[in-house]
Residue frames as a rotation matrix with the C-alpha (Angstrom) as fourth column:
MET 1
-0.533 0.763 0.366 27.16
0.411 0.612 -0.676 8.21
-0.740 -0.210 -0.639 -25.08
ASN 2
-0.784 0.265 -0.562 25.69
-0.598 -0.564 0.569 8.71
-0.166 0.782 0.601 -28.58
ARG 3
-0.681 0.629 0.374 22.22
0.577 0.776 -0.254 7.21
-0.450 0.043 -0.892 -28.33
PRO 4
-0.672 0.484 0.561 19.45
0.380 -0.424 0.822 8.20
0.635 0.766 0.101 -30.66
TYR 5
-0.814 0.439 0.380 16.76
-0.580 -0.641 -0.502 10.38
0.023 -0.629 0.777 -29.11
LYS 6
-0.693 0.652 -0.307 13.73
0.520 0.748 0.413 8.47
0.499 0.126 -0.858 -27.88
LYS 7
-0.040 0.730 0.682 10.48
-0.340 -0.652 0.678 9.88
0.940 -0.205 0.275 -26.75
PRO 8
-0.655 -0.305 0.692 10.11
-0.725 -0.006 -0.689 9.67
0.214 -0.952 -0.217 -22.96
ASN 9
0.140 0.781 0.609 7.02
-0.793 0.457 -0.403 7.45
-0.593 -0.426 0.683 -23.06
SER 10
0.400 0.009 -0.916 8.40
-0.753 0.573 -0.323 5.10
0.522 0.819 0.236 -25.70
LYS 11
0.928 -0.057 0.367 9.21
-0.185 0.787 0.589 1.56
-0.322 -0.615 0.720 -24.53
VAL 12
0.277 -0.917 -0.287 12.99
-0.761 -0.028 -0.648 0.98
0.586 0.398 -0.706 -24.44
SER 13
0.709 -0.022 -0.705 14.42
0.248 0.943 0.221 -2.31
0.660 -0.332 0.674 -23.35
ALA 14
0.924 -0.380 0.036 16.71
-0.120 -0.199 0.973 -2.50
-0.362 -0.903 -0.230 -20.32
LEU 15
0.230 -0.888 0.398 19.61
0.753 0.421 0.506 -3.70
-0.617 0.184 0.765 -22.41
GLU 16
0.160 -0.164 0.973 19.31
0.782 -0.581 -0.227 -0.77
0.602 0.797 0.036 -24.78
LYS 17
0.865 0.203 0.459 19.01
-0.074 -0.852 0.518 1.62
0.497 -0.482 -0.722 -21.82
TYR 18
0.675 -0.537 0.506 21.75
-0.642 -0.091 0.761 0.18
-0.363 -0.838 -0.407 -19.53
GLY 19
0.956 -0.294 -0.029 23.76
0.242 0.837 -0.490 -2.08
0.168 0.461 0.871 -21.87
ASP 20
0.324 -0.919 0.226 26.97
-0.117 -0.276 -0.954 -0.13
0.939 0.282 -0.197 -21.42
ILE 21
-0.311 -0.462 0.830 26.97
-0.847 -0.262 -0.463 -0.48
0.431 -0.847 -0.310 -17.58
ILE 22
0.671 0.729 0.135 25.03
-0.687 0.542 0.484 -3.71
0.279 -0.418 0.864 -16.92
ASP 23
0.769 -0.366 -0.524 28.15
0.347 0.927 -0.138 -5.92
0.536 -0.075 0.841 -16.73
LEU 24
-0.093 -0.770 0.631 30.26
-0.422 -0.543 -0.725 -3.59
0.902 -0.334 -0.275 -14.58
PRO 25
-0.477 -0.113 -0.871 31.22
0.628 0.650 -0.428 -4.89
0.614 -0.752 -0.239 -11.10
HIS 26
0.656 0.744 -0.132 29.10
0.573 -0.376 0.729 -3.70
0.492 -0.553 -0.672 -8.11
HIS 27
0.073 -0.587 0.806 30.64
-0.212 -0.799 -0.563 -0.67
0.974 -0.130 -0.183 -6.39
GLN 28
0.554 0.019 -0.832 32.14
0.769 0.372 0.520 -1.24
0.320 -0.928 0.191 -2.96
SER 29
0.845 -0.183 0.502 33.10
-0.261 -0.961 0.088 1.87
0.466 -0.206 -0.860 -0.95
SER 30
0.031 -0.895 -0.445 36.68
0.532 0.392 -0.751 2.02
0.846 -0.213 0.488 0.22
THR 31
-0.697 -0.375 0.612 35.93
-0.215 -0.704 -0.676 4.52
0.684 -0.603 0.410 2.91
ARG 32
-0.094 0.742 0.664 32.81
-0.988 -0.154 0.032 3.14
0.126 -0.653 0.747 4.47
PRO 33
-0.865 -0.233 0.443 32.28
-0.305 0.948 -0.096 -0.34
-0.398 -0.218 -0.891 5.94
HIS 34
-0.724 0.621 -0.301 29.66
-0.067 0.371 0.926 -2.63
0.687 0.690 -0.227 4.36
MET 35
-0.468 0.611 0.638 26.32
-0.883 -0.318 -0.344 -2.33
-0.007 -0.725 0.689 6.13
GLU 36
-0.928 0.113 0.355 24.79
-0.010 0.945 -0.326 -5.48
-0.373 -0.306 -0.876 7.58
LEU 37
-0.702 0.709 0.068 21.54
0.334 0.244 0.910 -6.77
0.629 0.662 -0.408 6.06
SER 38
-0.077 0.709 -0.701 19.69
0.983 0.170 0.064 -6.40
0.164 -0.685 -0.710 9.29
ALA 39
-0.415 -0.166 -0.894 20.76
0.424 -0.905 -0.028 -2.74
-0.805 -0.391 0.446 9.73
ARG 40
-0.995 0.042 -0.088 19.84
-0.097 -0.446 0.890 -2.05
-0.001 0.894 0.448 6.09
ALA 41
-0.368 0.920 -0.138 16.34
0.636 0.357 0.684 -3.56
0.678 0.164 -0.716 6.57
ALA 42
-0.092 0.387 -0.918 15.77
0.935 -0.284 -0.213 -1.58
-0.343 -0.877 -0.335 9.73
GLN 43
-0.787 -0.376 -0.489 16.64
0.237 -0.916 0.324 1.59
-0.570 0.139 0.810 7.82
PHE 44
-0.854 0.471 -0.220 13.76
-0.416 -0.365 0.833 1.09
0.312 0.803 0.508 5.46
SER 45
-0.637 0.705 -0.312 11.18
0.767 0.622 -0.161 -0.59
0.080 -0.341 -0.936 7.83
PRO 46
0.034 0.768 0.639 7.83
0.378 -0.602 0.703 1.20
0.925 0.218 -0.311 8.10
PHE 47
-0.903 -0.276 -0.330 7.35
0.418 -0.378 -0.826 3.75
0.103 -0.884 0.457 11.01
ALA 48
0.029 0.978 -0.209 4.39
0.997 -0.043 -0.061 5.28
-0.069 -0.206 -0.976 12.57
ALA 49
-0.734 -0.394 0.553 4.21
0.516 -0.853 0.078 8.69
0.441 0.343 0.829 11.05
LEU 50
-0.164 0.751 0.639 0.84
-0.586 -0.596 0.550 9.44
0.794 -0.284 0.538 12.58
THR 51
-0.939 -0.209 -0.273 0.90
0.079 0.641 -0.763 8.10
0.335 -0.738 -0.586 16.08
GLY 52
-0.658 0.753 0.001 -2.51
-0.068 -0.059 -0.996 7.19
-0.750 -0.655 0.090 17.34
TYR 53
-0.466 0.538 -0.703 -4.02
-0.879 -0.371 0.299 7.11
-0.100 0.757 0.646 13.80
GLU 54
-0.672 0.244 -0.699 -4.73
-0.047 0.928 0.369 3.38
0.739 0.281 -0.613 13.86
ASP 55
-0.803 0.378 -0.460 -6.35
0.568 0.253 -0.783 3.61
-0.180 -0.890 -0.418 17.28
THR 56
-0.578 0.628 -0.522 -8.51
-0.463 -0.779 -0.424 6.53
-0.672 -0.003 0.741 16.06
LEU 57
-0.512 0.409 -0.755 -9.67
-0.755 0.205 0.623 4.51
0.410 0.889 0.203 13.00
GLN 58
-0.761 0.201 -0.617 -10.49
0.288 0.957 -0.044 1.53
0.582 -0.211 -0.785 15.08
GLU 59
-0.747 0.511 -0.425 -12.48
0.329 -0.271 -0.905 3.63
-0.577 -0.816 0.034 17.54
GLU 60
-0.477 0.600 -0.642 -14.38
-0.767 -0.641 -0.030 5.30
-0.429 0.478 0.766 14.72
ALA 61
-0.607 0.236 -0.759 -15.12
-0.396 0.738 0.546 1.90
0.689 0.632 -0.355 13.15
LYS 62
-0.815 0.327 -0.479 -16.46
0.568 0.618 -0.544 0.75
0.118 -0.715 -0.689 16.43
ASN 63
-0.668 0.567 -0.482 -18.64
-0.022 -0.662 -0.749 3.77
-0.744 -0.489 0.455 16.80
LEU 64
-0.537 0.397 -0.744 -19.91
-0.843 -0.235 0.483 3.54
0.017 0.887 0.461 13.22
HIS 65
-0.742 0.227 -0.630 -20.79
0.071 0.962 0.264 -0.17
0.666 0.151 -0.730 13.77
TYR 66
-0.752 0.452 -0.480 -22.55
0.584 0.119 -0.803 0.60
-0.306 -0.884 -0.353 17.07
SER 67
-0.604 0.602 -0.523 -24.58
-0.388 -0.795 -0.467 3.40
-0.697 -0.079 0.713 15.60
LYS 68
-0.532 0.443 -0.722 -25.76
-0.695 0.259 0.671 1.28
0.484 0.858 0.170 12.65
THR 69
-0.700 0.344 -0.627 -26.84
0.406 0.913 0.047 -1.50
0.588 -0.222 -0.778 14.97
VAL 70
-0.701 0.475 -0.531 -28.63
0.463 -0.263 -0.847 0.85
-0.542 -0.840 -0.036 17.36
SER 71
-0.511 0.465 -0.723 -30.29
-0.413 -0.870 -0.269 3.28
-0.754 0.161 0.637 14.88
VAL 72
-0.660 0.262 -0.705 -31.29
-0.673 0.212 0.709 0.95
0.335 0.941 0.036 12.10
ALA 73
-0.128 0.755 0.643 -34.63
-0.739 0.360 -0.569 -0.75
-0.662 -0.548 0.512 12.78
GLN 74
-0.983 -0.142 0.119 -35.15
-0.021 0.723 0.690 -4.09
-0.184 0.676 -0.714 11.21
PRO 75
-0.368 0.911 -0.189 -38.45
-0.907 -0.307 0.288 -4.25
0.204 0.277 0.939 9.39
GLU 76
-0.320 0.335 0.886 -40.83
-0.434 0.779 -0.452 -6.90
-0.842 -0.529 -0.104 10.56
ALA 77
-0.997 0.078 -0.024 -41.70
0.017 0.486 0.874 -9.58
0.080 0.871 -0.485 8.07
PRO 78
-0.396 0.916 0.071 -45.40
-0.885 -0.401 0.238 -9.41
0.246 0.032 0.969 7.20
ASP 79
-0.427 0.298 0.854 -47.74
-0.364 0.808 -0.464 -12.05
-0.827 -0.509 -0.237 8.62
PRO 80
-0.998 0.046 -0.033 -48.69
-0.013 0.393 0.920 -14.37
0.055 0.919 -0.391 5.81
GLU 81
-0.352 0.933 -0.078 -52.24
0.879 0.301 -0.370 -14.49
-0.322 -0.199 -0.926 7.18
ASP 82
0.044 0.360 -0.932 -52.56
0.126 -0.927 -0.352 -10.63
-0.991 -0.102 -0.086 6.66
LEU 83
-0.806 -0.391 -0.445 -51.43
-0.345 -0.299 0.889 -10.88
-0.481 0.870 0.106 3.10
PHE 84
-0.877 0.477 0.062 -54.46
0.353 0.549 0.758 -12.99
0.327 0.686 -0.650 2.04
ASN 85
-0.190 0.809 -0.557 -56.94
0.920 -0.051 -0.388 -11.34
-0.342 -0.586 -0.735 4.34
SER 86
-0.643 -0.096 -0.760 -56.68
0.058 -0.995 0.076 -7.86
-0.764 0.005 0.645 2.70
């Protein structure tokens, strides 16, 4: 593999990079059976790394919303009569 040196951040096309292997057949293991798509998908499905984290976030959001509605007083609109009588 005698490729000229390219800077790591220079843009190289996929054909230049992988042209020698792009048309090779896909490897199939002779010792392991082919994994079904459903089993493959389950292997990469998301999992709850932090159990209870979503519940805690929702509870905190409720508390935050409640504290804002309780502690923030709405200013009263001035009476138009008072504006002209001053």
